ROSE-4610 file (N, C-alpha, C; in Angstrom, 1 decimal, always signed):
// ROSE-4610
residu = [M/M/M/Q/Q/Q/K/K/K/S/S/S/N/N/N/D/D/D/N/N/N/T/T/T/I/I/I/L/L/L/S/S/S/Y/Y/Y/D/D/D/Q/Q/Q/K/K/K/A/A/A/L/L/L/S/S/S/R/R/R/L/L/L/T/T/T/E/E/E/E/E/E/N/N/N/L/L/L/I/I/I/N/N/N/Y/Y/Y/Y/Y/Y/V/V/V/A/A/A/K/K/K/V/V/V/K/K/K/A/A/A/G/G/G/K/K/K/Y/Y/Y/S/S/S/L/L/L/L/L/L/I/I/I/P/P/P/L/L/L/G/G/G/A/A/A]
num = [1/1/1/2/2/2/3/3/3/4/4/4/5/5/5/6/6/6/7/7/7/8/8/8/9/9/9/10/10/10/11/11/11/12/12/12/13/13/13/14/14/14/15/15/15/16/16/16/17/17/17/18/18/18/19/19/19/20/20/20/21/21/21/22/22/22/23/23/23/24/24/24/25/25/25/26/26/26/27/27/27/28/28/28/29/29/29/30/30/30/31/31/31/32/32/32/33/33/33/34/34/34/35/35/35/36/36/36/37/37/37/38/38/38/39/39/39/40/40/40/41/41/41/42/42/42/43/43/43/44/44/44/45/45/45/46/46/46]
x = [+121.9/+121.0/+120.1/+119.3/+118.0/+118.0/+116.6/+115.4/+115.6/+115.7/+115.2/+114.5/+113.0/+112.0/+112.7/+113.9/+114.5/+113.9/+113.0/+113.3/+114.5/+115.1/+116.0/+115.9/+117.0/+116.4/+117.0/+118.7/+119.6/+120.2/+120.7/+121.3/+122.0/+123.2/+124.1/+124.5/+124.5/+124.5/+126.6/+127.2/+128.3/+128.4/+127.8/+128.0/+128.0/+127.0/+127.3/+128.1/+128.5/+129.7/+130.9/+131.2/+132.1/+132.5/+131.2/+131.3/+131.4/+131.5/+132.2/+132.7/+133.3/+134.6/+135.1/+136.1/+136.5/+135.5/+135.0/+134.3/+132.6/+132.7/+131.0/+130.9/+132.5/+132.4/+132.8/+131.4/+131.7/+131.6/+133.0/+133.3/+133.4/+132.8/+133.2/+133.3/+133.7/+134.6/+136.2/+137.0/+138.6/+139.3/+138.7/+139.1/+139.0/+139.9/+140.3/+139.7/+138.6/+138.0/+138.2/+138.4/+139.0/+138.4/+138.0/+137.4/+138.7/+138.2/+139.2/+139.0/+139.6/+138.5/+138.1/+137.4/+136.8/+135.9/+136.6/+135.6/+136.3/+135.6/+136.2/+137.2/+138.1/+139.5/+139.3/+139.5/+139.0/+140.1/+140.8/+141.7/+141.4/+142.4/+141.2/+142.5/+142.1/+142.6/+142.0/+143.0/+141.6/+141.3]
y = [+101.6/+101.8/+101.9/+101.9/+102.5/+102.1/+101.7/+101.3/+102.5/+102.2/+103.2/+104.5/+104.0/+104.9/+105.8/+106.1/+106.3/+106.1/+104.8/+104.5/+103.8/+103.7/+102.8/+101.8/+100.4/+99.5/+98.8/+99.3/+99.0/+100.1/+100.5/+101.5/+101.3/+101.5/+101.2/+103.0/+102.9/+103.5/+103.6/+104.6/+104.6/+103.0/+102.8/+101.8/+100.1/+100.0/+98.9/+98.9/+99.9/+99.6/+98.9/+99.9/+99.7/+97.9/+97.4/+96.1/+95.1/+95.7/+94.6/+93.8/+92.8/+92.2/+91.8/+91.9/+91.5/+90.5/+89.5/+88.5/+89.0/+89.7/+90.7/+91.4/+92.0/+93.0/+91.9/+92.1/+91.7/+92.1/+92.2/+93.7/+93.0/+93.8/+93.5/+94.0/+95.1/+96.3/+96.0/+96.5/+96.7/+97.4/+98.1/+98.6/+97.8/+97.3/+96.8/+97.1/+97.5/+97.6/+96.7/+97.8/+96.5/+97.2/+96.6/+97.2/+97.2/+99.5/+99.4/+99.4/+99.5/+99.9/+100.9/+102.0/+102.8/+103.0/+102.3/+103.2/+101.6/+102.3/+100.9/+101.9/+101.2/+101.6/+101.5/+102.5/+102.2/+103.2/+102.9/+103.5/+104.4/+105.6/+106.8/+106.3/+106.7/+106.9/+106.7/+107.2/+107.0/+105.1]
z = [+75.3/+73.8/+73.6/+72.7/+72.4/+70.4/+71.1/+69.5/+69.0/+67.4/+66.4/+67.3/+67.9/+68.5/+69.1/+69.8/+70.8/+72.4/+72.4/+73.7/+74.2/+75.7/+76.3/+76.6/+75.9/+76.2/+77.4/+77.4/+78.5/+78.6/+80.0/+80.6/+82.2/+82.0/+83.0/+84.0/+85.5/+86.0/+86.5/+86.4/+87.4/+88.1/+89.1/+90.1/+89.3/+88.4/+87.6/+86.8/+86.0/+85.3/+85.9/+87.1/+87.6/+88.5/+88.0/+88.6/+87.4/+85.9/+84.9/+85.1/+84.5/+84.0/+83.3/+82.8/+81.4/+80.1/+81.0/+80.6/+80.3/+81.0/+80.5/+79.4/+79.0/+78.1/+76.6/+75.2/+74.2/+73.0/+72.4/+72.0/+70.1/+69.3/+67.8/+66.7/+67.7/+66.6/+67.5/+66.6/+66.2/+67.4/+68.0/+69.4/+70.6/+71.6/+72.3/+73.7/+73.4/+75.2/+76.2/+77.4/+78.8/+79.5/+81.2/+82.1/+83.0/+83.4/+84.1/+85.8/+86.5/+88.2/+88.3/+87.9/+87.5/+86.6/+85.2/+83.9/+82.7/+81.6/+80.3/+80.0/+79.2/+78.8/+77.4/+77.0/+75.3/+74.5/+73.9/+72.8/+72.3/+72.0/+71.2/+69.8/+68.4/+67.5/+65.9/+64.8/+63.6/+63.0]
């Protein structure tokens, strides 16, 4: 996540992302994002 002046305020590496659970994800968008074993599961579509 970045502020408008391009300063990074939040960054996750691969190891940190792998430890996320569904309770850690807050999704305000229509896409139903889920935590997978090794990545985030994000459906593709228009």
